[in-house]
Residue, then its C-alpha position, 0 to 999 in steps of 0.5 A: m258913146r255908150d248911150h247911143r241906141l240902134d234904130k230898127a233895121p229897115d225892111f228891104t223885103n219889097a226891094a229884094l222881091v222886085m230885084g228878084a223878079v228883075n233878075l228872073t226876067w232877064m235870065f228867062a230872056v237870055v235862055w229864051a234867046v239862046f234855047g227858045f221858048a219851050i225851055v223857058a216854059l219848062l224852067a218856069l213850070g219847074l220853078n213853080a213846082a219847086i216853089t209849091r213844094l217848098k211852100s207845102a213843106r214849110r206848112d208842116 
């Protein structure tokens, strides 16, 4: 029992990215249906700005 070695953990990065995109898509669809396209466009621009800001902060 003590000589049992643990294998390397599987890499779920691709699965997490795909599910994140799926969740973002349905959330944008719900916001679009409730509030309209303009709000979705503003949310997308804000999300893009936040990601860009995080990316540049991480390089420092």
